[in-house]
FILO-158077 format. One record per atom (N, C-alpha, C): residue in three letters; x, y, z. Coordinates in steps of 0.02 Angstrom, whole numbers, plus 50000, padded with zeros to 5 digits. Example, Ala and Ser with C-alpha at 12.3 -4.5 7.8 and 13.67 -1.06 7.14 Angstrom:
FILO-158077
ALA506604971650390/ALA506154977550390/ALA506604983550390/SER506424988850354/SER506844994750357/SER506455000250394/
end
This chain:
FILO-158077
UNK571015587355351/UNK570605581455338/UNK570755578855268/UNK570815572155259/UNK570965569255194/UNK570365569855148/UNK570515569755082/UNK569985570355033/UNK569545564055034/UNK568905565055019/UNK568435559555019/UNK568335557054948/UNK568395550454940/UNK568355547454874/UNK567775542554869/UNK567495542254809/UNK566955537554794/UNK567165532854739/UNK567055526454750/UNK567245521254703/UNK566635519154661/UNK566685519954596/UNK566165517654551/UNK566365510654525/UNK565955505654541/UNK566085498854518/UNK565705497454454/UNK565135500954444/UNK564715499954385/UNK564605506554349/UNK564435506154286/UNK564285512054245/UNK563595514854265/UNK563525521354262/UNK562885524554274/UNK562855531054235/UNK562315534754241/UNK562245541054204/UNK562775546054229/UNK563085549854183/UNK563605554554202/UNK563385559754253/UNK562745561054259/UNK562525566154307/UNK562705564354378/UNK562765557954394/UNK562935555954462/UNK563655558154479/UNK564115556954433/UNK564795559154444/UNK564825566854449/UNK564445570154405/UNK564445577454406/UNK564185580154472/UNK563645577254497/UNK563345579554560/UNK563815578154618/UNK564115572254620/UNK564565570554675/UNK565195574754673/UNK565445576054612/UNK566025580454605/UNK565865587454630/UNK565255589654617/UNK565045596254641/UNK564985596554716/UNK564905590854748/UNK564885590554821/UNK565585590254852/UNK566095589554809/UNK566775589354833/UNK567095582454836/UNK566735577354812/UNK567005570654812/UNK567455569554751/UNK567955565354759/UNK568365562954703/UNK568075556254682/UNK567935555554617/UNK567625549454591/UNK568125545354552/UNK568205539154572/UNK568645534454538/UNK568225528954506/UNK568385527354443/UNK568005522354406/UNK568425516054396/UNK568175510454421/UNK568505504054410/UNK567965499154386/UNK567745500054324/UNK567165496554298/UNK567325489454276/UNK567965487954268/UNK568155481254244/UNK568515477154297/UNK568685480254353/UNK569065476654403/UNK568655471054435/UNK569005465754454/UNK568675459954485/UNK568525461454558/UNK568155457054589/UNK567995457654660/UNK568645457554700/UNK569115453354681/UNK569755452954717/UNK570135459454712/UNK570115462654654/UNK570445469154646/UNK570115474454690/UNK569445474354692/UNK569075479254732/UNK569245478354806/UNK569305472154828/UNK569465470854898/UNK570115474254919/UNK570585474854873/UNK571245477654888/UNK571235485254895/UNK570725488554867/UNK570725495854866/UNK570135498954904/UNK569645494954924/UNK569025497754952/UNK569145501655017/UNK569705500155051/UNK569845503555114/UNK569975511055105/UNK570085513155042/UNK570245520155029/UNK569625524555022/UNK569025521455019/UNK568445525154996/UNK567915526555049/UNK567615532455041/UNK567065534655084/UNK566395531855060/UNK566335531054993/UNK565715528554964/UNK565855523854906/UNK565375519554892/UNK565405515054835/UNK564755515554796/UNK564805515954730/UNK564225516054686/UNK564215509454647/UNK563665505854652/UNK563605499354618/UNK562935498754583/UNK562905493954537/UNK562265491454514/UNK562215484254539/UNK562505479554502/UNK562455472554525/UNK563035468254501/UNK563545471254473/UNK564105467454445/UNK564475463354497/UNK564575466354556/UNK564955463154609/UNK564535462854673/UNK564575457254707/UNK564235456454771/UNK564655459454827/UNK564365464454861/UNK564715467454918/UNK564515463454980/UNK564875458054992/UNK564725453655048/UNK565155455355109/UNK565085451455160/UNK565455452755222/UNK566205452855211/UNK566445448355169/UNK567165447855157/UNK567455454355131/UNK567115457355084/UNK567375463555055/UNK567235469555100/UNK566665469555134/UNK566485475155178/UNK566925475455240/UNK567195469755261/UNK567655469655318/UNK568265473955304/UNK568435474755241/UNK569035478555222/UNK568885485955209/UNK568245487755213/UNK568035494555196/UNK568075498955258/UNK568675500555278/UNK568785504055342/UNK568485511055345/UNK568465514555288/UNK568225521455288/UNK567515522255260/UNK567215516855241/UNK566595517255203/UNK566015520055246/UNK565695525255219/UNK565115528255252/UNK564465526155219/UNK564475525055153/UNK563855523355119/UNK563995519055057/UNK563475515355038/UNK563455511654975/UNK562845514054937/UNK562945516154875/UNK562385518454834/UNK562235513454779/UNK561635510654781/UNK561425505754730/UNK561005509454678/UNK561255509654616/UNK560895512854561/UNK560345508054538/UNK559765508554569/UNK559215503854555/UNK558825502554619/UNK558435497254617/UNK557985495854673/UNK558235490154718/UNK558365484354688/UNK558535478354727/UNK559195479154765/UNK559195476554827/UNK559795477154869/UNK560125470354883/UNK559945465254843/UNK560215458654856/UNK560965458054841/UNK561245463054807/UNK561965462854793/UNK562375465954849/UNK562055467554905/UNK562385470454963/UNK562195466455025/UNK562675464955068/UNK562525462055133/UNK562305467755178/UNK561675469555172/UNK561405475555206/UNK561465474855282/UNK561335468955308/UNK561365467955380/UNK562065469055407/UNK562565466355373/UNK563255467255396/UNK563465474555388/UNK563255477655332/UNK563415484655321/UNK563145488955378/UNK562535487555399/UNK562225491255454/UNK562625490455519/UNK562895484455529/UNK563285483255590/UNK563925487355591/UNK564145489555533/UNK564735493755527/UNK564555501155517/UNK563915502655527/UNK563665509455519/UNK563765512155448/UNK563735507655399/UNK563755509555329/UNK563035510355305/UNK562875516255280/UNK562205517755257/UNK562115514955186/UNK561585511255175/UNK561435508355110/UNK560855512155077/UNK560975514755019/UNK560485518654982/UNK560315515354916/UNK559695516154894/UNK559515514054827/UNK559065519354796/UNK558835518154734/UNK558455523454700/UNK557865520754660/UNK557415516954693/UNK556845514154656/UNK556375519554629/UNK556385525454659/UNK555965530854634/UNK556155532754562/UNK556775531054544/UNK557025533054478/UNK556765528854420/UNK556585522554433/UNK556355518454376/UNK555675515254387/UNK555315517454437/UNK554655514554450/UNK554165516054393/UNK554205521954363/UNK553745523654309/UNK553895519454247/UNK554535518654232/UNK554735514654174/UNK554515507454183/UNK554615504754243/UNK554425497854256/UNK553675496954252/UNK553305501654278/UNK552565501154276/UNK552315501054205/UNK552595505354162/UNK552375505554092/UNK552565499054057/UNK553165496554071/UNK553385490254040/UNK552935484454061/UNK552775484254124/UNK552345478854150/UNK551655479054116/UNK551385484954111/UNK550735485754077/UNK550785483754004/UNK551325485753971/UNK551425483953901/UNK551455476353891/UNK551815472953936/UNK551855465653931/UNK551175462453941/UNK550785465053988/UNK550125462254001/UNK549665463153940/UNK549675469053911/UNK549255470253852/UNK549475465753793/UNK550115465053785/UNK550375460853732/UNK550165453553741/UNK550195451353803/UNK550035444353818/UNK549295442953809/UNK548875447253837/UNK548145445953836/UNK547835447053767/UNK548165451153726/UNK547895452553659/UNK548275448853604/UNK548725444353623/UNK549095440153576/UNK549465444253523/UNK549715450053544/UNK550045454553496/UNK550675451453467/UNK551045447753509/UNK551655444553484/UNK551505439353431/UNK550985435553442/UNK550795430253394/UNK550555433353329/UNK550095438253334/UNK549815441253274/UNK550345444853233/UNK550805448353266/UNK551335451853232/UNK551775446953193/UNK551965441553225/UNK552385436553193/UNK552035433553132/UNK551385432153139/UNK551005429253084/UNK550945434053025/UNK550805440353040/UNK550735445352987/UNK551375445752946/UNK551945445452978/UNK552585445852943/UNK552705439652899/UNK552335434352912/UNK552385428252872/UNK551825427852820/UNK551435433252815/UNK550885433352766/UNK550265429752790/UNK550205428652855/UNK549625425052883/UNK549165429952919/UNK548535429852902/UNK548045434352934/UNK547505430052967/UNK547545429353032/UNK547065425453071/UNK546725429953121/UNK546075430753115/UNK545715435453159/UNK545405431753218/UNK544995426953206/UNK544655423353261/UNK545155420053307/UNK545675417053278/UNK546185413553318/UNK546575418253364/UNK546575424753347/UNK546945429553387/UNK546485434253427/UNK545885431853442/UNK545425435753482/UNK545715436553553/UNK545735442653578/UNK546055443953642/UNK545575443853701/UNK545845445653759/UNK545475445853822/UNK545565452853851/UNK545025455853876/UNK545055462653902/UNK545275462853976/UNK545625468253993/UNK545805469454063/UNK545195471754103/UNK544755475454072/UNK544175478154106/UNK543775472454139/UNK543625473554203/UNK543225468654240/UNK543625463054271/UNK544265462554254/UNK544675457254282/UNK544925459254352/UNK545085454254392/UNK545385455554458/UNK546135454454452/UNK546505459754466/UNK547235459554461/UNK547525459654531/UNK547895454554549/UNK548215454154614/UNK548945456254610/UNK549115461554645/UNK549805463954647/UNK550115461654713/UNK550695458554707/UNK551055456154766/UNK551625460954780/UNK551565464954833/UNK552055469954850/UNK551825476854829/UNK551785481454877/UNK551525488154862/UNK552025493554880/UNK552645492554854/UNK553155497654861/UNK553135502354800/UNK553715504854782/UNK553765509454725/UNK553495506354661/UNK553695500054648/UNK553515496954584/UNK552775494854583/UNK552555491354635/UNK551865489154636/UNK551365494854634/UNK551515500154671/UNK551055505854672/UNK551045509554605/UNK551625510054573/UNK551645513354507/UNK551255509354455/UNK551295502754458/UNK550915498554412/UNK550165499354426/UNK549975499654489/UNK549265500454506/UNK548995507054479/UNK549395512254482/UNK549175518754455/UNK549035518354381/UNK549455514654345/UNK549365513954272/UNK548735509954255/UNK548505505954300/UNK547925501754287/UNK547255505254299/UNK547275511054329/UNK546655514354350/UNK546155515254293/UNK546395517154236/UNK545935518554181/UNK545635512454147/UNK545865506454167/UNK545615500354135/UNK544995497454169/UNK544785500454224/UNK544185498254259/UNK544235490954281/UNK544815489154306/UNK544915482454334/UNK544845482854409/UNK544765477154441/UNK544755476754514/UNK545465475154537/UNK545815480154562/UNK546515479354580/UNK546585478354655/UNK546825472554675/UNK546915470954745/UNK547655469654759/UNK547865471054820/UNK548585470654836/UNK548685466954902/UNK549205462854902/UNK549435459954965/UNK550165461954976/UNK550295464955034/UNK550975466655055/UNK551045464755128/UNK551465459955142/UNK551535457255209/UNK551745462555260/UNK552105467655237/UNK552415472355283/UNK552085479255282/UNK551505479855249/UNK551165486255248/UNK550435485355267/UNK550145490655296/UNK549455490255318/UNK549105496955305/UNK548445496655296/UNK548035502555288/UNK548255506855228/UNK548375503655171/UNK548605507255112/UNK548095507355056/UNK547485505155069/UNK546975505555017/UNK546905512854995/UNK546825513954930/UNK546765520754905/UNK546345520654841/UNK546385525954802/UNK545965526354742/UNK546175521254689/UNK546765518254697/UNK547025513654647/UNK546935506254665/UNK546965504754730/UNK546955497654751/UNK546555496654814/UNK546385490254826/UNK546095488254889/UNK546585483454924/UNK546745485054985/UNK547175480655025/UNK546815474055039/UNK547165468455032/UNK546835462055041/UNK547325456955070/UNK547125450655068/UNK547525445255097/UNK547765440555041/UNK548245436455059/UNK548475431255013/UNK547885427054990/UNK547475425055038/UNK546925420555023/UNK546445423454972/UNK546295429954978/UNK545835433054930/UNK546145433254860/UNK546795434654857/UNK547125434754791/UNK547105427854760/UNK547255422754799/UNK547245415954772/UNK546535413854752/UNK546045416654785/UNK545345414854773/UNK545055418454712/UNK545245424754701/UNK544885428954653/UNK545295431554594/UNK545955431454597/UNK546355434754546/UNK546325431254478/UNK546275435354426/UNK546335433054357/UNK547055434054333/UNK547395438854363/UNK548075440654345/UNK548455441854410/UNK549065439154415/UNK549485440354473/UNK550145443354450/UNK550345448954480/UNK550965452354461/UNK551405453254522/UNK552035451054516/UNK552495451254573/UNK552935457454572/UNK552955460854630/UNK553355466954638/UNK553685466954707/UNK554055461654720/UNK554385460854785/UNK555135460054777/UNK555525461754828/UNK556245460654824/UNK556405453254832/UNK556995451354810/UNK557215444454819/UNK557535443654888/UNK557235439554930/UNK557485438054997/UNK557415430555008/UNK557645428155065/UNK557545421155081/UNK556805419555086/UNK556415424555103/UNK555695423655111/UNK555325423355044/UNK555585426954994/UNK555235427154929/UNK555545422654876/UNK556105419554892/UNK556415414854844/UNK555925409254828/UNK555785408354762/UNK555295403354739/UNK554605404354773/UNK554415410554783/UNK553765411954811/UNK553205409054768/UNK553305409554702/UNK552815406654656/UNK553055399654638/UNK552715394654666/UNK552925387654657/UNK552305383254651/UNK552415376854645/UNK551855372154636/UNK551345372454693/UNK551595373154753/UNK551145373554811/UNK550675379454804/UNK550945385154783/UNK550535391054775/UNK550055390354715/UNK550315387754661/UNK549905386854601/UNK549295382454616/UNK549405377254655/UNK548865372654672/UNK548315375954713/UNK548495381454748/UNK548015384954790/UNK547615390154751/UNK547845391954691/UNK547505397054652/UNK546875394154621/UNK546315397654631/UNK545665394954609/UNK545565395454534/UNK545725401154505/UNK545585402354434/UNK546185400454390/UNK546075399954326/UNK546615399754278/UNK546855406954269/UNK547505408054273/UNK547755414954279/UNK548305416654230/UNK548425423154223/UNK549015425854191/UNK549505427854246/UNK550145426854235/UNK550655428354285/UNK551165433354256/UNK551345438354295/UNK551855443254275/UNK552405443454327/UNK553025443354304/UNK553585444254350/UNK554085449154321/UNK554105455154351/UNK554595460254332/UNK555025462154391/UNK555065457654440/UNK555455459154501/UNK556145455754498/UNK556185449554519/UNK556805445654515/UNK556635438654492/UNK557085435754454/UNK556955429354424/UNK556795423754472/UNK557145423654528/UNK557075418054575/UNK556445418554617/UNK556035423654605/UNK555375423954637/UNK554945418254610/UNK555055416454547/UNK554645411454513/UNK555055405054501/UNK554785399454522/UNK555085392954508/UNK554905391154436/UNK555395391254392/UNK555255390454321/UNK554975383654304/UNK555235378454336/UNK554965371654323/UNK554225371354340/UNK554035374254396/UNK553335374054417/UNK552905378454372/UNK553185384054350/UNK552835388454304/UNK552665384654239/UNK553165381154213/UNK553065377454150/UNK552535372054159/UNK552545368654215/UNK552035363554228/UNK551335366654228/UNK551295372654257/UNK550655376154258/UNK550435378354189/UNK550905380354147/UNK550745382254078/UNK550505376154038/UNK550845370654047/UNK550665364554011/UNK549965362054031/UNK549805362854095/UNK549155360254119/UNK548585364954102/UNK548745371254084/UNK548235376154070/UNK548035380254131/UNK548295378554189/UNK548145382454249/UNK548405389554241/UNK548975390154209/UNK549255396754194/UNK549125398154120/UNK548715403154106/UNK548515404754038/UNK549085407853998/UNK549515411454033/UNK550075414754000/UNK550525417954051/UNK551145419354032/UNK551625422354078/UNK552005427954043/UNK552105433454078/UNK552515438954055/UNK553115439454101/UNK553705438154075/UNK554305437554116/UNK554845442354092/UNK554995447454131/UNK555565451654115/UNK556205448854146/UNK556125444454194/UNK556685441554231/UNK556615433954232/UNK557175430654240/UNK557165423354241/UNK557705421054291/UNK557595415454323/UNK558045413254376/UNK558735411354352/UNK558835410654287/UNK559485408554260/UNK559955414354246/UNK559755420454261/UNK560185426254250/UNK560815425854294/UNK561365428654269/UNK561955429154311/UNK561875435054359/UNK562365436154401/UNK562315441254453/UNK562195448254426/UNK562505449854369/UNK562435456554341/UNK561815457354298/UNK561445451954286/UNK560845451854244/UNK560985452954171/UNK561625453554151/UNK561795455054082/UNK561735449054037/UNK561815443054063/UNK561785437054022/UNK561515431354063/UNK561355425954029/UNK561125419954062/UNK561705415254072/UNK561675411354124/UNK562165406154136/UNK562025400554086/UNK562435400254034/UNK562305395653979/UNK562315388354000/UNK562635386954056/UNK562675380054080/UNK562065378054120/UNK561625382954133/UNK561045381654175/UNK560385383354140/UNK560345381454077/UNK559725382754040/UNK559385376054026/UNK558965373954071/UNK558645367354066/UNK558065367154017/UNK557735361454016/UNK557175360353971/UNK556615365353983/UNK556515367254046/UNK555975371954061/UNK556075378654025/UNK556685380954022/UNK556825387253988/UNK556705386553913/UNK556905380953885/UNK556795379753814/UNK556045379753799/UNK555645377253845/UNK554915377353836/UNK554665384553832/UNK554905388753877/UNK554695395753877/UNK554865399153811/UNK555455397753785/UNK555685400753723/UNK555205399353665/UNK554905393553665/UNK554495391453609/UNK553745391853623/UNK553565394653680/UNK552855395053699/UNK552555401653676/UNK552005401353638/UNK551695407353613/UNK551315411253666/UNK551175408153722/UNK550825411753776/UNK551305413953831/UNK551935415053811/UNK552435417653857/UNK552775423553823/UNK552815429253858/UNK553175435153836/UNK553795435853879/UNK554375436653848/UNK554995437553886/UNK555385443553861/UNK555665447253908/UNK556115452753892/UNK556735452053936/UNK557305454953915/UNK557955453753948/UNK558105458354007/UNK557675458154058/UNK557765462154119/UNK557825469554101/UNK557335471954063/UNK557345479054042/UNK556735482954067/UNK556315479854107/UNK555775483754138/UNK556115488954183/UNK555945495054174/UNK556285500354211/UNK556905502954176/UNK557025500654115/UNK557645502154079/UNK557495506854021/UNK557405513354036/UNK557245518253985/UNK557755523853984/UNK557725527953933/UNK558175533753929/UNK558065538253990/UNK557435539354007/UNK557275543754064/UNK557495540754130/UNK557385534254139/UNK557535531154203/UNK558285530954216/UNK558695530454163/UNK559415530354174/UNK559635536754209/UNK559365542354188/UNK559515548754221/UNK559215549054291/UNK558575547254296/UNK558225548054360/UNK558525543554415/UNK558725537554397/UNK559035533054446/UNK559655536354476/UNK560065539354434/UNK560675542554457/UNK560525548854497/UNK560045552854473/UNK559885559254506/UNK559585557954575/UNK559135553154580/UNK558845551554646/UNK559385549454695/UNK559855545354671/UNK560395543054715/UNK560845548854736/UNK560985553254689/UNK561395559154705/UNK561065563354759/UNK560415564354754/UNK560055568254803/UNK560065564954872/UNK560025558354874/UNK560045554854938/UNK560735555254970/UNK561255554854928/UNK561935555454955/UNK562045562654980/UNK561795567554943/UNK561865574454965/UNK561535575555032/UNK560975572155044/UNK560605572955107/UNK560985570055167/UNK561495565855154/UNK561895563155209/UNK562355568455239/UNK562495573655199/UNK562905579355222/UNK563585577155248/UNK563925573155207/UNK564595570855224/UNK565095576355206/UNK565505578255253/UNK566005583455241/UNK566575580555199/UNK566765584355147/UNK567285581855102/UNK567965585055114/UNK567995590055157/UNK568665593055172/UNK568635596655239/
end
């Protein structure tokens, strides 16, 4: 039997290579090769390890004659044509268990920063300005927090909120009977009616693209804070800015933005419109560069979780 090889398209924690090597796989790294280059060699490989640098679409997967699995170091699977992969019996794996804790802590940190005006006060202090009344914050206690999506990320965020004595409600279209000590299962309508804070924790699909838009904003009863640590295109930025200008949206915490490139490493400089410029200069907007879930610990855990899932496939290497 020929040796089984795994193609690494993106960088990850060294433990993944070590674990796969220990299973008998040969690991090849092509971290700089283009999609066209990968197309020419993918037929040689049993597995592929990716983050998001290259889209594994139908065109490239058609050439993957030996491929048994694709391992996504992370949560989102939008960089893989999962449906076509399934038609070829290619197993698609991801590792959201590895960074859910990091993302939950980051989300909570952004919320606290936003509601307590920490970014504004810190900037002023460094300029020799001390304003107390103007920087009076808002407490989480007693607020209704609506979480959209109750997978690894949404549930981890809910757990972090328990000690704040907030009313945490969740809507997940594809889950039922999940009320627990942390959340109450609810409907879209109740979230739109009662939420003071809405936090998105859903994958990017055709169904969730621009899920947060003017139509939705108009249905929300209260003036709210909005958090998005999932994918940029969940939120329509133009509509978000209109909501901020009108006061309907009190503030926004954004780890992701719709103008990111495929790899999330940079923004498409040709697609930064006026709405983005508004966010940059708005004091009631917190932005981070897609780093929710991006910790020293999660880098290891993402790789280790994926290694364990690949090991569970029990693929013979010789």
